[in-house]
N, C-alpha and C positions, 0 to 999 in steps of 0.2 A: 111228519112224524114217521118213525119206523118202529115196528114191533120187534122186540128182542126178548126171547125167553132165555135169559142169560144165566140162570142158576140151575145147575145140574146136580143131582144127588151123587154121593160117592160111588154108588153102584153104577150109575150111568157113566160117570167119568172113567171108571175102571174099564167098562166095556168099550168105551170109545178109544182109550189110549192103549189097550193091550190087544186089540184085534190083530191076529197074525195067522199066516198060513202060507200057501204058495200061490203063484199066479194061476195055477190050474185048479184051484179049489172049486169043487162043484157046489159046495154049500157055504157060500160066504156068510160072514156074520151079518145079520140083518141090521139096517140102520136103527139106531136108538131114537126114541121119542121122549120128549120132556114129560116129567111127572105132571099130570094135570092139576095137582094140588099146589104146585109151586107158583109163585107170583109171576105174571107176565108184565114186564115193564115197558111202557111207552117211552122210547128214547127220542127226545126232540132232535132236530137237525143240529149237528155240531157237538152232540154228546156221545161219547164212546165208552163202551165197556161197563163194568159194574162188578160188584163183589161176586165171587164164585167159591164153590167148595166150602172149606172151613171158615172162610171169611164171613159166611152168612150166619155164623153162630158165635157164641162166647165159648172159648175153649182154653184160653191161655191163663197166665198168672197176672194178677194186678199187684203192683207194689203199693202197700197200704200202711198208713200210720195215723195215729191220733196223738196230738201233742198239747199238753197243758203248758201255759207259761204265765206265771204271775209276775208282774213288775215288782222290782225292789222298791223299798221305801224311798231311796234316793231318786230312782227314776220317776216315781210318782210325783215327787216334789220338784224335781229338776229334770224334765224330760230330755233336755239337750245334752245331758251328761252321758247318754248311752254311748257305747263304744263304736268304733268305726265299723261300718257294715261289711258284709262278706264281699260284695261286688262294687268296687269303686265308691262313689259317694251316695249311692242310692239306698234307701231304707231297707234293712234286712236284718237277719239274726243268725247266730252261729248254732251249730248242732249242740254245743254246750249249753245254749239257752233253753233247750227243750227239756221238759220233764214229761216223759212219755206216759200216756194212759195205755197206749198200745204201741210198742216199739215196731219199727219197720218189719213187715212180714210179707211173704208171698201168698196172696189169696188165690187159690186155684178156682177157675171158672169152668173147669172140665165137667160137663154134664149138668151145670147149674142153670136153672130157670129162675131168673129174678122175678120176684113178685112185686110189681111196681105199684106204688101208691098213686101213680098218674097213668092209669090204664086208658085215660082219654088221649094220651100222647104216645105211649109205647105199645107195640104189639106184644102178645103173650111171650114171656120168657126174656124180654129185653127190658132195660130200665136205666135209671139215672145213677149218679154217684150217691145220692141220698138213699136210693134203694140198696145200693151196695153197702153203705154204712149200716143200714138196718140189718142186712144179711150177716155182716161180720159181727155186729153187736150181739146178735142172737147166738152166734157160735161161741163168743168169748165172754158172755155174761156182762156186757157193758150196757149201762142204763142211758138210753138216748131219748130225750124229750123233744118233740117238735110240734109245730102248730101251723094250721092253714090260715093264710092271710087272704080273705075274700076280696078286699080292695085291690090287692096287687097280684092276685091269682098265682100264689106260690106258697110253698112251705118254708118255714124258717126253723133251723135247729136252735132251740133255746137253751139246752143244757146237755152235757155229757158227763156222766158220773157226778152230777151235782155242780159242775163248773159252768157258770153262766156267761163268761166272757171276761175280757180284760178291762181294767180301768182306762179311761180316756187319757191319752198322753200327747195329743196333738192340738185339739181344740182348746185354745187358751181360756175360754169361758167355762169349760167343763172338765178341767184337769182332775183326774182321780175318780171321777164319777163312773159308775159301772153301767147303770141304766139297763142292765140285762141285755148286753149287746149280742150274746150268743156266739155262734161259730160260723166260720167260712171255710172254703176249701181252696187249695192250690193244686192244679192238675198238670201233669206232664204227658206228652203224647207218646212217651216211651219210657223204658226203665234205663236210666243213665248210670253206667258203672264207671268206676275208676279205682286205681290202685290195686294191683294184683301181686301176689307173692311169687316166689321162684317157681312154684308148681303151677302157676297160672290161675290160682284160686283168688276170687275177688275178696279183698280184705276190708274194703270200705265201699259204701255207696254214697253218691252225691245226688241229692234231690235238685232237679232243675225245674220244679213245677212253676207254673205261672198263675198269677192272680186272675181269677175268672169272675167276670161281672154278670154272667148269665144266671138265670134261675137254676139253683142247684138241683131241683127236682125235675128239670127238663134236659140237663146236660148228659148225653148218652155215654154209658160205659162201652168202651171198645177194647179189643184184645191188646195185651202188652202195654198197658198204660200205667201211670203211677199217680197216686193222690195222697195228700196229707191234709187232715182236718186240723185247724188251729183256732185258738180263741181269737175273737175280734174285738176291736174297740168300737164304742158306740158311733163315733163320727164316721168311720168307714162303712158301717152297715147302713147309716143314713144316706150315704152316697148311692148305695144300691137301691134303697127305697125310693129315693128321688128319681133315679133312672127308670125304675119300673113304673113309677107313678106317671112320669112324662109319657111313656109308651102307651099306658092305658088311656090316659086323657086324650092323646093324639088320635087313637083309634075311635074313641067315642065321638070326637069332633068330626071324624070321617064317616059317621053313620054306621060304624061297625066294619067298614072296609079297611083293609090294611093297605095304606097308601104311603109310600116312602117319599118324604119331601125332596130328597136330593141323592142321586147316585152319581159318583164322580169317577172318571177314569183318567189317571195320570199316565199317559203313554211314555213320557220321558219328562225330564225336569222343565221342558219348555212347551209341552203340549198337554193341555188339560181339556177333557170333554165333560160337560155338565148336563145332566138330565133331571128334570123335575117332575114330582107328583106321579110316581109310577105305582099303579095298582098291582098288587101281587096276587097271582093266581096259583093254585096248587099244581104240581107236576108229578108228585108221588114217585120220585126216583129211588127212595129208600124204604120200600115196604118191608124190608128185613128188619128195620128199626122202628119206624113210626106208623101210627094209625093213618088211615086214608085221610087225605086233605090237610094233614098237619103241615103248616107252612115253615119253610126254612129259608135261610139267606140265599141259597142257590135258586129257589123259586123266584126271588126278587130279580136276580140277574136274567133268568130265562124269560121272565115277564118283560123285562126291559128290552131284550132282543126282539121279542114278538111285537113290541109297540114302537120300535124305532127302526124304520127302513134305513139300510146302509150300515147297520151295526151287525157284525158277526163275531161270535165268541165260540171257541172250541173248548170243551172240557174232556179230560180223560180220567178214568178211575185209576188211582194209584194205590197199590197194595203196600205192603212193607217193602221199602226200598233196599237196595244192596248196601246202602250206608247205615241200615238198621233204623232209619227214620220211619216211624210207623204211621203212615198217612191215613190209609183206609178211607179214602174219600175222593171226591171229584176235584181235580185241580185245573184251573184255567191254563191252557197251553198256547192259545193265540187269541188276540183281540184285534179286530180291524174295524175302522169306522171311516166311511166316505160320505160326508154330509155336513149338515149344519146342526150343531147341538142347541140346546134350549137357552144357552147364553148368547146365541148368535154367532158363535165362532165357526168358521169354515175349517174343517179338519179332514185330511186325507192321510191316514196313519195306520200302520200295522206294527204290532209288537208280538214277538213269539217267544216261547219258552224253549230256549236251546242253549247249549253250552252252559255258561254261568249266568244266563239271563233267566228271569222268571217273574212271577207275580206275587206280591204280598198284599194284604188287605187289612182294613180295620172297619169296624161297624159299631155304631152306637150313638151317644149323645155328644155334641160338640164340647160341652163343658167338662166332660170326663175324659177327653182325648188324651190329656197329658197327666193323668192321675199318678202314673208310676214315676214321673220325672225322667222317664227313660224312653218312652215310646217314640217321641218325635225325633230324638237323636238317632234311633235305630233306622227310621224311615229316611231321614236325610242321608244317612250313610249308604244305604242300598240304592238310593236314587242318584247319588252323586259320585261315590268313591271309585267305582271300577268300570266306568263306561268307556267303550271304544266305538260307540255308534253316534257320536254327537258332532263330528266334523273337526276340522283342523283348528278352529278358533275356540274349541271347547276349553273351559276352565273349571276344574274341580273345585278350586278355592272359591270362585265366584258362585258356583252352584250351592256350596255349603253355606254361603252367606245369604243367598237370595231365595233358595227353594224352601217353601213352607207348605204344609198340608193345607187344604182348603179351610178357611176360617180358623186356622190354628190360633189358639189363645193361651192364656196362662194356666189352664187346667182348673181343677176344683179348688175351692177356697183355701185349702191348707197346703197347696203345692209348694209354698215357700218354706216348708220345713227342712228342705235340703240345705246344706250338705251334711248335717250332723247325724243322719241316720235314725231320726226319731220317728219316722213316718208310719204309714199304714201298711206298707209292703213288708210282710212278715213271713219270710220263708226262702232264704237263699237267693237265687238270681233270677227272679221273675222279670219278664219284659213288661208285664202289666198293661195298663190301659184297657182297651175294650176287647179286642178279639185276636190275640196273638196265637200263631201256630195252630189255627183251626181251619178246617175246610167248611164251606158254606152249607153242605148237605148234612153236617153234624151240628147245626146251630138252629134250634127252634127260633123262629123270628117273631118278634112283636113289633109294634110300630115305632121302630128306631128313627132317629132324625136323619141319619146319613149312612151310606155305604160307600167305600172307596177301594178301588183296585189301583195298585201302583206297579208299573213296569220296572222291575228292580234289576240291578246288576250286582251279582255276588262275585266275590273274588278275594284272594289272599293278599294282594298287593296292587299298587298303582304307581306307575312311573310318571313323575311330573315332566320328565324330559321328553319322552316319546308318546306320552298320553296313552299308554296301553296297559291292559291288565293281563298278566300272563295266563290266567285261567280262562280268559276269552269272554267277550260279550259282543255279539254281532247280530243285528236283526236279520241279516241275510245268511242263514245257516249254510246254504248251498255253496257259498264262497269259502267256507271254512273246512270242508271235507270233500274228498274226491268220491263222487257218486258214479264214476264211470264203470265200476265193477258190479253195479246192480244189473241183474239179468232181466231182460224184457221177456217175461213169460207169456205175453200175449202171442209170441211167435213160436211157442212150444210145439213140437212136431207130433207128440203123442200124449196129450193131456190125460191125466187120470180122471175118473168119474167116481160117483158114489158106489159103483159096483166093485171098485178096488177093495180087496179084503182089508187093507190097512188105511181106509179113507179117514182123513183127519189125524192120522198117526204121524206126528211131526218128525220122529227120528227114523229115517229110512233104514239105518243100520240095525234097528231092532230085528228086522227080518232078512235084509239083503246084505250080502258081503261079497268079497271077490271070489269066494269059493262056490257060491250058489247062484250067481247072477252075473250080469255084464258090468257090475260096479267094479271099478278099479280100486286098488287098495288105498290110494291117497285121495279118493274123491270125498268131498264133504257133502253131507246130506243136502244142503241148499243148492249145490251144483246139479243135483238130480232135476231140479225144477226147470232147468234150461230146456229139457226135452219133455218132461212130464208135468209141467206147471206146478201149482202150489198145493195140490192134494187137499183142497178145501180150506186152506188157512184163511182166517178173517183178514179184512183190510186193515191197513195201518191208519193212523189218526193225525197225520200232518207233521209228526216229528221226523226229522232226518238225522238226528244226532242222539247220542247218549241213551240208546235203547237200554243198555245194561244197567244204567243208573236206576231205573225203576224195576226192571224185569229179571235181574240176575238171580234172585232167590225164588222166583215162581215159574221157572221154565220147566215144569214137569213134563217128562217125556221127550224133551228136545235133544237130550244128549249134549254134545259140544256145539253150542249154538252161535257163538260170536267170539271175536278176538279178545285176548286178555289185555285190556287196557287198564293199567293200574289206577288211573284217575276215575274210572267208572266201576272198579271192583268187580271185574268179571268172575264168574264161577264156572269151573270145569270148561274152559273155553278153548277153542282151537282155530277159529277163523273169523274173518273180518266183520267188524261192525261199522257201518250199518248194512253193508252189502248183503250179508247173510239174512238179516232181518227183512230188509225192504224187497228182496227178491221174492220171498214167499208172501210177506204181508205187504201188499201193494199200497203205496202211498197215493191214495186217490185224491187226497185233499190238495196236494201241491202239484198235481199233474196239469 
C-alpha cells in the first residue's frame, strides 16, 4: 500500500502552481502541506491517481427530465403494433412519445449539498439520483412519492404527480395491468448534444441514457451527467426486484459476507480466466462519495488481486476526457495473469489499454445479461471486430460466430419481444443489460452473481484483406510509437529540488524565457528536464500512448504540453506526445 494525500484545496493548488520569483530569491515560497481535514487515501499497488480540485465536489449542470407516457388503447390491446424503435430493432421510444412532467432542463449543482436519504451510503453533501429527483421536485413543486423496501434494501418511486406507472405491454399474461409499477431512470455519463444552428447554438438535444439496473437510491450523481425518469411497466420492475432479491439471498447464504461466485477476465476471444468465490473487502478509494467501508465493484477486483498470486491489474483515475466523455472514475489500464485459474487453465497473458484497445465490463445476474437485446452484440463487436493482435490466422467472422460471454443465454423471459420494439427499453438508444458505461468505483456492490472484464478492441473499420484496423489495436504499444525521444532524466546534470522557487510548477515558461535566463527561444519546457530533471512531477502509470486522450482538458499550468494529434484532440499543444509527457512523468511501470 502507498499513502497518497491526493486532494488539495483550491488555495493549496493556487499556491503550488503560481509560485514564481528568481533563482536568487532569499525568501522562497515555503512548501505547502495538505489540509489535515481532507481524506488520506490508501492506494493499493497498481492504483494511480484520484479526483482532485473541483472533481471532489458537485459543481456542474445535470441534464434532467421527467416524462409521463401513457400507452394508447391500440397499444394496450395489441402491443406489437408499436412503431419502429429509434435505434435499429431494439425497444425504444421517440421524443414525440413523451409527455413531459418536467421538460429537459439544466439543473445547476453549483454550491448544492444534496441531502441524501441514504446517509448510510453517501457522505455529507453527496447523494444519488433519487436524492437529485427529490431536490428538483422541491424546486419545481412536483409531487414525488416513494417507499422503503426492507426486504430488498432500497427505495422505490411509486408515483410522480399521481402517475403510478405504465400498463404491462410485454408479459402476455398481464397485458394492460398496471399493478402500480412506478418509475425507473435512464442515466447518461455525459450531456450528449447534437444539431446546431449557423451561430453554433444547440437547437436539439439527444438523450443517450442507458437502462440502469442498480438501486436508484445508491447510484451516485456525478458532474455533467444526464438523467430522465420515465414510467415503468410492472414486468420490468419485477426484473429488478428479482435481481435484488437474488443478491440479498446470496449474501445471507454467505453468512453476511459479500462473496462473488465468479469473476471472469476475457483477455481476448481465445483466452478466458475464471476465478471463483472471491470475498470482497473494502478499500475506501472514494471517500469523496461514499461512507467508510461501503463496498463497490472496484473493491471486488482489488480483493481478487490480493487473493490471486500472479494476477496484476492497473487502474488509473480518468477525469473528463478530451473527447468529452465524462468518466470521473478508475479505469483498468492493464491486466496481467501468469498462473493457473480456478478452472484449471494455464494462462500467461497481458492486455493493455493503449491505442484503440481497452476494457469493457458487465456485472450482475446471468439471467439478466441480455435484457436489452443489445448487450451481447455490443460485446461481440468490441471483442471481435477490430483486432490486430490475434495472429495471421485470425478470423473476425469465426470470432463473431463462436465468441460468447461466459454462460451467455437467452436473457430474461420476455427477451423474445424483439424485433417489434414493444419491450421494456424505453428511452432512445440505451445499451441496457447490467452495467454499461460505468466504472466500478461508482457502483455500490451487492452480492452479484458474476463480474466480467473484456479486453476490447475499438475502431472505426476492419479490413478483411489485411486484417488490420486503421485506428490500431496492438498489445505491445512500444512497437506502435517511437519512444527514442523520451529523455532519461536520471542522467540530469543539475536536478532541481524542493528549494526551487517554482517546485512542481510544470510550465517553466511561467518564469523563465530567453530574455531572463539561459533558455533559448524555441526550447520546450519538457526539454529543460534533460538538465534539471522533472521538478517533482509524479510518476506515470504504465501508459505509453494517447496521454492527451485523457489529459487534454485538465493540464492546468502546463502550457503547451504535447503535440497536436488530431486523433487525440490535443489542446494548446506544441510538442511531441508521449515524449514530453514521459520525460517528466517517468514510466516506472514498464521500465
